[in-house]
C-alpha positions, 0 to 999 in steps of 0.5 A: 373796203376791198382786201378785208381781213381778220388778223389783228395787227399787233404793235411789235408787227406795226413797229416792224412795218414801220421800220421797213416803210422808213427804209423804203421812203426817200425824198430828193429835192426837186426843181423845174423840170420838163416832165412829171413821170407818175408811177401809178398805183391804187392811191390817187393821193399821188395823181393829186400831188402830181397836180399840184406839182404841175400848178406850182410850175415844176414841169410843163408835162404830166405822164401817168403810166399804169394799167392794172395789177393785183391791187388796182383791178378790183379798185378802178374801172379803167387803167390806173393811168386813166383813173389818175388822169380823170382826177387831173382833168377834174383839177382843170389840168389841160388835156393837152399836157397829160400823156397816158401809158395804160399797159403796164403792170409792173415797175419795169414796165412803167419804165419801159413802156413810157420810154418807148411811148415818149419816143413814139411821140418824139418828146425828149425830156432831159429833167424829170421828177418821177413820183410814186407812194412813198414806200415805193420811192427807193424801188423806183430810184433803183429801177430808173437808175438801171433802166433809165440812166440817160436824164436827170431824174429826181424822186418825190412823193406826197408826204404821209407815213404808214399810219395814214397809207390806208385809204377807202380801198386799202387797209393797214393789213394790205399796206403791210403785205405791200411794203414786205413784197416791195422790199423783196423786189429790192432784194431779189430784182438786181439779179434779174437787171431790173435794178440797181443793188442797195445795201439792206441794214440787218434790222430791215432783213429781220423785220422783213423775215419776222413779218413774212413768218407772221403771215404777211406774205400775200404780195411776195413773188414766188 
């Protein structure tokens, strides 16, 4: 496993992290759409979820978006999008329904590069299901509201908790660092026009500051 650590995660830290995870995780009802838009990550369960939605008839196309970033440059030999697409191909998803955007390195680029790619391919999708890890769903909802507001987009994710979030490449210590950084971006990015604002409850601010003070700062922006 990459990103090993020797810090013992206390019960209190896990409780604080779980409150942040639950705040960051949203799930909307979904219906048959034109496109499944996958904002890729280190977690291939999201790719499998996209495949399952396609097989259930929720959309006719899947767009995988993602290059490599802090986490995935040490995990995948190819881009996130290509790695996710490989899983889809192994699940017998037809080649012609997969669209790959493999240059983006953050959520804003996922959105902008994907919009530009679809335009260049003369694709017009009005109804979209956007999926990511559970803890990224609030963030992508806020980003899409600001940067892709000309369609009907619903947000979804595979269903798992922070306790099941670690996998063969990412441990719980790094998961907590990741969600602390994602919450920081929700706080800071509206100032730069990257996403819409949302109210942060006091207990979430308390959890956020407490975890930073306990050393969970590896995914913070400067």
